[in-house]
BAMIGU-683104 format. One record per residue (C-alpha): residue number from 1; residue in three letters; x, y, z. Coordinates in steps of 0.05 Angstrom, whole numbers, m for minus. Layout:
N
> NUM	ala	X	Y	Z
...
REM end
This chain:
470
> 1	met	4891	2036	2988
> 2	ala	4863	2063	2922
> 3	gly	4902	2042	2861
> 4	gly	4976	2026	2864
> 5	asp	5013	1961	2852
> 6	ala	5033	1941	2922
> 7	phe	5026	1959	2995
> 8	asp	5077	2015	3000
> 9	gln	5065	2059	3060
> 10	ser	5105	2116	3028
> 11	asn	5059	2116	2967
> 12	pro	5017	2180	2971
> 13	ser	4959	2142	2940
> 14	cys	4956	2098	3003
> 15	phe	4923	2113	3069
> 16	asn	4975	2133	3120
> 17	asp	4988	2186	3172
> 18	gln	4980	2243	3123
> 19	tyr	4905	2232	3126
> 20	val	4896	2220	3201
> 21	thr	4882	2293	3219
> 22	gly	4864	2357	3183
> 23	asn	4812	2324	3138
> 24	pro	4768	2382	3111
> 25	tyr	4714	2333	3088
> 26	thr	4660	2309	3133
> 27	thr	4607	2254	3131
> 28	phe	4544	2240	3169
> 29	tyr	4584	2202	3221
> 30	asp	4645	2249	3224
> 31	pro	4702	2198	3214
> 32	ala	4764	2243	3211
> 33	arg	4804	2186	3242
> 34	ser	4804	2111	3232
> 35	arg	4798	2077	3300
> 36	ser	4767	2018	3337
> 37	asp	4740	2005	3406
> 38	leu	4720	1937	3434
> 39	asp	4692	1922	3503
> 40	leu	4681	1849	3520
> 41	trp	4665	1812	3584
> 42	gly	4639	1743	3601
> 43	leu	4625	1692	3655
> 44	thr	4635	1616	3654
> 45	gly	4610	1567	3705
> 46	val	4629	1493	3709
> 47	ala	4597	1444	3758
> 48	glu	4611	1369	3761
> 49	trp	4577	1315	3802
> 50	asn	4603	1244	3808
> 51	val	4538	1205	3814
> 52	ser	4576	1140	3824
> 53	pro	4647	1113	3810
> 54	asp	4624	1099	3739
> 55	val	4577	1157	3722
> 56	ser	4587	1233	3726
> 57	val	4548	1295	3704
> 58	lys	4579	1361	3683
> 59	ser	4546	1428	3670
> 60	ile	4580	1483	3630
> 61	thr	4546	1552	3629
> 62	gly	4572	1612	3591
> 63	tyr	4551	1684	3580
> 64	arg	4587	1737	3538
> 65	arg	4572	1809	3520
> 66	thr	4609	1852	3470
> 67	glu	4603	1924	3449
> 68	ser	4645	1947	3389
> 69	his	4654	2011	3351
> 70	phe	4697	2016	3288
> 71	met	4710	2073	3240
> 72	arg	4749	2069	3175
> 73	asp	4767	2122	3125
> 74	asp	4794	2077	3071
> 75	asp	4820	2128	3022
> 76	thr	4846	2198	3009
> 77	pro	4813	2260	3041
> 78	phe	4761	2255	2985
> 79	arg	4700	2215	3003
> 80	leu	4709	2150	2965
> 81	leu	4696	2098	3018
> 82	glu	4682	2111	3092
> 83	leu	4654	2059	3139
> 84	gln	4628	2056	3210
> 85	thr	4605	1995	3251
> 86	asp	4568	1996	3317
> 87	gln	4551	1928	3344
> 88	thr	4527	1897	3409
> 89	ala	4521	1823	3419
> 90	arg	4498	1778	3476
> 91	gln	4511	1703	3478
> 92	phe	4487	1650	3525
> 93	ser	4504	1576	3523
> 94	gln	4488	1516	3566
> 95	glu	4517	1447	3559
> 96	leu	4502	1383	3598
> 97	gln	4548	1323	3594
> 98	phe	4532	1254	3621
> 99	ser	4593	1207	3619
> 100	gly	4611	1140	3646
> 101	lys	4643	1072	3636
> 102	thr	4617	1001	3636
> 103	met	4636	929	3616
> 104	asp	4695	930	3664
> 105	ser	4716	998	3635
> 106	arg	4721	970	3564
> 107	leu	4667	1018	3542
> 108	thr	4670	1092	3559
> 109	trp	4612	1136	3536
> 110	leu	4590	1209	3534
> 111	ile	4520	1237	3520
> 112	gly	4508	1312	3517
> 113	leu	4458	1367	3505
> 114	tyr	4475	1437	3481
> 115	tyr	4438	1503	3474
> 116	phe	4463	1568	3445
> 117	ser	4428	1635	3439
> 118	glu	4455	1700	3409
> 119	lys	4425	1769	3398
> 120	val	4463	1819	3355
> 121	arg	4445	1891	3340
> 122	phe	4485	1914	3280
> 123	asp	4490	1986	3253
> 124	asn	4536	1995	3194
> 125	pro	4530	2062	3157
> 126	ala	4574	2070	3096
> 127	cys	4590	2129	3052
> 128	phe	4613	2124	2980
> 129	ser	4628	2182	2933
> 130	phe	4557	2182	2906
> 131	val	4512	2153	2961
> 132	cys	4508	2138	3035
> 133	thr	4472	2078	3064
> 134	ala	4447	2062	3133
> 135	val	4449	1987	3144
> 136	lys	4415	1966	3209
> 137	thr	4393	1897	3229
> 138	lys	4375	1852	3287
> 139	leu	4403	1781	3285
> 140	asp	4376	1726	3330
> 141	thr	4405	1656	3333
> 142	his	4379	1595	3370
> 143	ser	4416	1530	3365
> 144	tyr	4401	1462	3397
> 145	ala	4445	1401	3393
> 146	ala	4449	1331	3420
> 147	phe	4512	1290	3415
> 148	ser	4541	1224	3437
> 149	gln	4608	1188	3433
> 150	ala	4632	1120	3456
> 151	thr	4699	1085	3456
> 152	phe	4703	1009	3459
> 153	ala	4767	972	3475
> 154	ile	4767	915	3424
> 155	asp	4829	888	3459
> 156	pro	4880	918	3507
> 157	arg	4916	953	3448
> 158	thr	4859	971	3400
> 159	asn	4803	1021	3409
> 160	leu	4743	1037	3366
> 161	thr	4709	1105	3375
> 162	ala	4644	1128	3344
> 163	gly	4603	1191	3353
> 164	leu	4542	1227	3326
> 165	arg	4517	1299	3332
> 166	tyr	4448	1327	3315
> 167	thr	4441	1403	3305
> 168	asn	4378	1444	3298
> 169	glu	4392	1517	3286
> 170	thr	4349	1577	3267
> 171	lys	4375	1647	3249
> 172	arg	4329	1706	3241
> 173	asn	4347	1773	3210
> 174	asp	4304	1836	3216
> 175	pro	4337	1889	3171
> 176	asp	4323	1964	3166
> 177	asn	4366	1989	3109
> 178	phe	4357	2054	3072
> 179	tyr	4393	2107	3031
> 180	ile	4416	2174	3059
> 181	asp	4416	2234	3012
> 182	asn	4485	2263	3017
> 183	gly	4474	2319	2967
> 184	phe	4473	2276	2904
> 185	gly	4402	2249	2911
> 186	leu	4384	2176	2908
> 187	pro	4429	2132	2865
> 188	pro	4406	2113	2794
> 189	phe	4394	2040	2813
> 190	ala	4341	2062	2864
> 191	val	4294	2085	2809
> 192	asn	4265	2016	2799
> 193	asn	4265	1999	2873
> 194	pro	4215	1942	2885
> 195	asn	4202	1970	2955
> 196	pro	4145	2020	2963
> 197	asp	4193	2073	2991
> 198	pro	4248	2090	2940
> 199	ala	4296	2106	2997
> 200	thr	4288	2037	3027
> 201	ile	4340	1985	3007
> 202	ile	4307	1926	3042
> 203	asp	4259	1920	3100
> 204	asn	4233	1848	3101
> 205	pro	4253	1797	3155
> 206	ala	4288	1733	3133
> 207	lys	4301	1666	3165
> 208	val	4353	1610	3155
> 209	lys	4344	1541	3185
> 210	leu	4391	1483	3192
> 211	lys	4380	1410	3211
> 212	asn	4440	1364	3207
> 213	val	4468	1298	3232
> 214	ser	4544	1292	3232
> 215	pro	4580	1226	3246
> 216	met	4651	1209	3264
> 217	val	4690	1144	3273
> 218	ser	4762	1128	3289
> 219	leu	4805	1067	3302
> 220	asp	4871	1067	3339
> 221	his	4921	1012	3354
> 222	arg	4981	1013	3401
> 223	trp	5036	970	3371
> 224	ser	5081	979	3432
> 225	pro	5083	1024	3494
> 226	ser	5116	1078	3451
> 227	ile	5082	1072	3382
> 228	met	5008	1084	3366
> 229	thr	4974	1092	3298
> 230	tyr	4903	1115	3282
> 231	ala	4854	1129	3226
> 232	ser	4791	1172	3229
> 233	phe	4731	1196	3188
> 234	ser	4687	1254	3207
> 235	gln	4636	1302	3179
> 236	gly	4619	1373	3201
> 237	ile	4577	1432	3181
> 238	lys	4579	1509	3187
> 239	gly	4512	1543	3186
> 240	gly	4488	1591	3133
> 241	gly	4471	1664	3143
> 242	phe	4453	1732	3114
> 243	gln	4488	1785	3074
> 244	gln	4493	1846	3119
> 245	arg	4520	1902	3075
> 246	val	4467	1911	3021
> 247	ile	4469	1970	2971
> 248	leu	4424	1947	2914
> 249	pro	4350	1953	2930
> 250	arg	4319	1884	2942
> 251	leu	4254	1855	2969
> 252	gln	4291	1801	3009
> 253	gln	4356	1798	3046
> 254	pro	4407	1756	3008
> 255	thr	4424	1690	3043
> 256	phe	4475	1635	3036
> 257	gly	4470	1562	3055
> 258	pro	4510	1517	3102
> 259	glu	4580	1493	3086
> 260	lys	4594	1419	3094
> 261	leu	4660	1384	3108
> 262	thr	4681	1311	3102
> 263	ser	4751	1295	3128
> 264	tyr	4796	1235	3131
> 265	glu	4860	1228	3172
> 266	ile	4913	1176	3187
> 267	gly	4972	1185	3232
> 268	ala	5022	1159	3282
> 269	lys	5044	1182	3351
> 270	thr	5110	1159	3381
> 271	asp	5148	1168	3446
> 272	leu	5218	1140	3437
> 273	phe	5285	1132	3472
> 274	asp	5259	1133	3543
> 275	his	5216	1196	3529
> 276	his	5274	1235	3501
> 277	val	5244	1239	3431
> 278	arg	5171	1249	3412
> 279	phe	5151	1247	3339
> 280	asn	5080	1253	3311
> 281	ile	5058	1252	3238
> 282	ala	4989	1258	3205
> 283	ala	4963	1259	3134
> 284	phe	4894	1286	3120
> 285	trp	4844	1298	3064
> 286	ala	4785	1346	3070
> 287	asp	4727	1357	3020
> 288	tyr	4685	1419	3024
> 289	lys	4615	1426	2994
> 290	asn	4578	1492	2986
> 291	leu	4641	1529	3007
> 292	gln	4625	1597	3036
> 293	ile	4665	1652	3002
> 294	thr	4661	1727	2990
> 295	val	4651	1753	2919
> 296	phe	4625	1816	2887
> 297	asp	4556	1825	2859
> 298	pro	4564	1820	2783
> 299	asn	4514	1878	2775
> 300	phe	4548	1925	2824
> 301	ser	4620	1912	2844
> 302	ile	4620	1953	2909
> 303	glu	4572	1905	2941
> 304	pro	4609	1842	2967
> 305	leu	4565	1781	2975
> 306	gln	4575	1718	3016
> 307	val	4556	1659	2971
> 308	asn	4565	1584	2966
> 309	gly	4621	1583	2915
> 310	gly	4626	1509	2897
> 311	thr	4669	1452	2923
> 312	ala	4741	1450	2946
> 313	arg	4793	1401	2970
> 314	ile	4851	1404	3020
> 315	arg	4905	1352	3024
> 316	gly	4962	1357	3072
> 317	ile	5013	1327	3119
> 318	glu	5035	1352	3187
> 319	val	5094	1332	3230
> 320	glu	5116	1353	3299
> 321	ser	5174	1331	3342
> 322	thr	5203	1345	3411
> 323	ile	5274	1327	3430
> 324	lys	5304	1328	3500
> 325	pro	5377	1308	3492
> 326	phe	5394	1322	3565
> 327	glu	5362	1351	3627
> 328	gly	5339	1423	3618
> 329	leu	5345	1429	3543
> 330	thr	5283	1421	3498
> 331	ala	5280	1429	3423
> 332	thr	5216	1429	3381
> 333	leu	5207	1427	3306
> 334	gly	5144	1421	3266
> 335	gly	5115	1435	3198
> 336	ser	5057	1425	3151
> 337	tyr	5047	1422	3076
> 338	leu	4979	1439	3045
> 339	asp	4954	1427	2975
> 340	thr	4888	1463	2964
> 341	glu	4844	1473	2903
> 342	tyr	4773	1488	2881
> 343	thr	4745	1425	2848
> 344	arg	4682	1460	2824
> 345	ile	4668	1534	2819
> 346	ala	4596	1560	2821
> 347	pro	4573	1607	2766
> 348	asn	4564	1664	2815
> 349	ala	4636	1659	2842
> 350	ala	4690	1699	2806
> 351	ile	4747	1652	2822
> 352	pro	4806	1636	2775
> 353	pro	4808	1562	2758
> 354	asp	4878	1554	2787
> 355	ala	4864	1591	2852
> 356	val	4881	1563	2921
> 357	leu	4839	1571	2983
> 358	pro	4851	1636	3023
> 359	tyr	4889	1634	3088
> 360	thr	4922	1567	3070
> 361	pro	4998	1575	3061
> 362	lys	5030	1517	3026
> 363	trp	5085	1513	3078
> 364	ser	5083	1527	3152
> 365	ile	5145	1512	3193
> 366	ser	5161	1527	3266
> 367	gly	5217	1512	3314
> 368	gly	5236	1527	3386
> 369	leu	5293	1519	3435
> 370	ser	5289	1526	3510
> 371	tyr	5335	1514	3568
> 372	ala	5317	1512	3642
> 373	tyr	5368	1533	3694
> 374	glu	5361	1512	3766
> 375	leu	5377	1573	3810
> 376	ala	5393	1537	3875
> 377	asp	5334	1542	3922
> 378	ala	5304	1604	3889
> 379	gly	5271	1569	3830
> 380	thr	5279	1557	3755
> 381	leu	5297	1606	3700
> 382	thr	5275	1584	3630
> 383	leu	5302	1618	3567
> 384	arg	5263	1606	3503
> 385	gly	5266	1626	3431
> 386	asp	5214	1610	3377
> 387	trp	5216	1616	3301
> 388	asn	5158	1612	3253
> 389	tyr	5155	1612	3177
> 390	arg	5095	1618	3130
> 391	ser	5099	1615	3054
> 392	arg	5057	1660	3009
> 393	thr	4986	1668	3034
> 394	phe	4926	1695	2995
> 395	phe	4870	1731	3032
> 396	asn	4811	1726	2984
> 397	ala	4780	1674	2939
> 398	ala	4803	1709	2876
> 399	asn	4876	1705	2898
> 400	asp	4890	1778	2882
> 401	pro	4966	1786	2887
> 402	ile	4962	1857	2914
> 403	ile	4935	1832	2981
> 404	ser	4976	1768	2984
> 405	gln	5032	1762	3035
> 406	pro	5098	1733	3010
> 407	gly	5135	1683	3054
> 408	tyr	5160	1712	3120
> 409	his	5195	1694	3185
> 410	val	5177	1715	3256
> 411	val	5220	1706	3318
> 412	asn	5198	1711	3391
> 413	met	5241	1706	3454
> 414	ser	5225	1702	3528
> 415	ala	5255	1690	3597
> 416	ala	5211	1661	3652
> 417	phe	5226	1652	3726
> 418	leu	5186	1601	3767
> 419	thr	5194	1601	3843
> 420	arg	5212	1536	3878
> 421	asp	5142	1529	3908
> 422	glu	5113	1541	3837
> 423	his	5067	1596	3862
> 424	trp	5097	1654	3824
> 425	arg	5117	1658	3751
> 426	leu	5148	1722	3722
> 427	thr	5158	1727	3647
> 428	leu	5195	1779	3605
> 429	gly	5190	1771	3530
> 430	val	5194	1802	3461
> 431	thr	5148	1785	3403
> 432	asn	5165	1796	3329
> 433	leu	5237	1809	3349
> 434	thr	5259	1831	3279
> 435	asp	5200	1879	3273
> 436	lys	5176	1844	3210
> 437	ala	5120	1880	3174
> 438	tyr	5071	1829	3145
> 439	leu	4998	1827	3128
> 440	gly	4950	1787	3171
> 441	ser	4888	1799	3127
> 442	gly	4866	1837	3066
> 443	phe	4808	1858	3022
> 444	ala	4806	1878	2949
> 445	asp	4758	1897	2893
> 446	leu	4803	1909	2833
> 447	arg	4755	1895	2777
> 448	asn	4716	1960	2778
> 449	ser	4732	2003	2839
> 450	ser	4808	1990	2840
> 451	phe	4806	1987	2915
> 452	ala	4848	1945	2963
> 453	asp	4867	1948	3036
> 454	gly	4905	1905	3085
> 455	val	4916	1898	3160
> 456	tyr	4987	1889	3183
> 457	ala	5005	1845	3242
> 458	arg	5031	1876	3306
> 459	pro	5102	1903	3305
> 460	arg	5158	1886	3354
> 461	glu	5131	1889	3425
> 462	trp	5157	1872	3494
> 463	tyr	5116	1847	3553
> 464	leu	5123	1832	3627
> 465	ser	5073	1786	3661
> 466	ala	5064	1759	3731
> 467	arg	5022	1699	3751
> 468	tyr	5006	1671	3819
> 469	ala	4978	1600	3828
> 470	phe	4946	1576	3892
REM end
């Protein structure tokens, strides 16, 4: 949407059906219609060998291939912003796990090796009112990891668990980005292009490497057969990468570093009243360093950049409960509260000081009710209804209100029939029963281009599924 104060589909300034067909303007990739196409297939193989009663070996092999094609005309019939993405990706992973127990089963252990390889071919032409760019790149990722975890029973009711993971990852990027003359000539900022060819945006390979050791430790104690408490500490990391959509001419592809997380959690799990009531509660604290966020280049607002935006903190509490008052009836209720903030903002990150982290609603509440009817010798019919609530959610680091989603409710219902032999299951259901229109994601640059768009979640839908188990 260009301009405007809110996402109003009847607003003529917004993209809607009036611009789907009959567009007299053309581009080098002939958009005329926003659409998407995704083809994905994969294979997974799991093999396990029990070497002895106390030692086993497991192999997990995976392969996945995706081909995607997306077109977006993000504005009016005038060429303001039109995007296309063609991408193919191939992934291969192999994991080996060695597990066992010793010391009369007081010590259980796991040792593993992991390998991951990915090749991506990315083609992302983009047309603006004054220039078109062809952004092509080849991305190769190779990741190796070794991990171990062991649990020791200090006594029959207390367990100590510790683990360690070592990761060695290399990402390579081979870009081929250049300008396309769409009748206006090269843009003004290409005059001082540091590359030999003034039409070349960037044409130099780049590499990002990561070596990391992440520990974890937890302690749990069972006070009775129905009450257990625990505390844990863990660290994790998300690798860095490259900025793909580059408009300003550069000698080197922009990169961003890894994001690090340290988390603490305490909680309790209970199973009360002869398994009629289950209640779990957890409180957690997470600290982020070098948080990866998307901002806009201060020299040219149309070019979004992925940067390490500073440090952040998440504090929260989560509860979940299941109640079975009598045979056949089950009620569930759960919720979480999140308190998020940026504790330090990097100079290159345009984030308001009171902003919260994107995609982290303060309140999330859900509930469900189901009842199972025994239909004589035919089987079981289960009726179920679910309700979910999310409070206001922001979709970017700057917390732009125009692409935030106010609190909303979603209701789903289903009826499932399971045959007596449990071979067949037939399910008829409705999702988003009230046909609530709500945003699932959004993007905005309001500081210079006055541009924002959002993606709505799926409307009310019904489905019928059949499953056979043998």
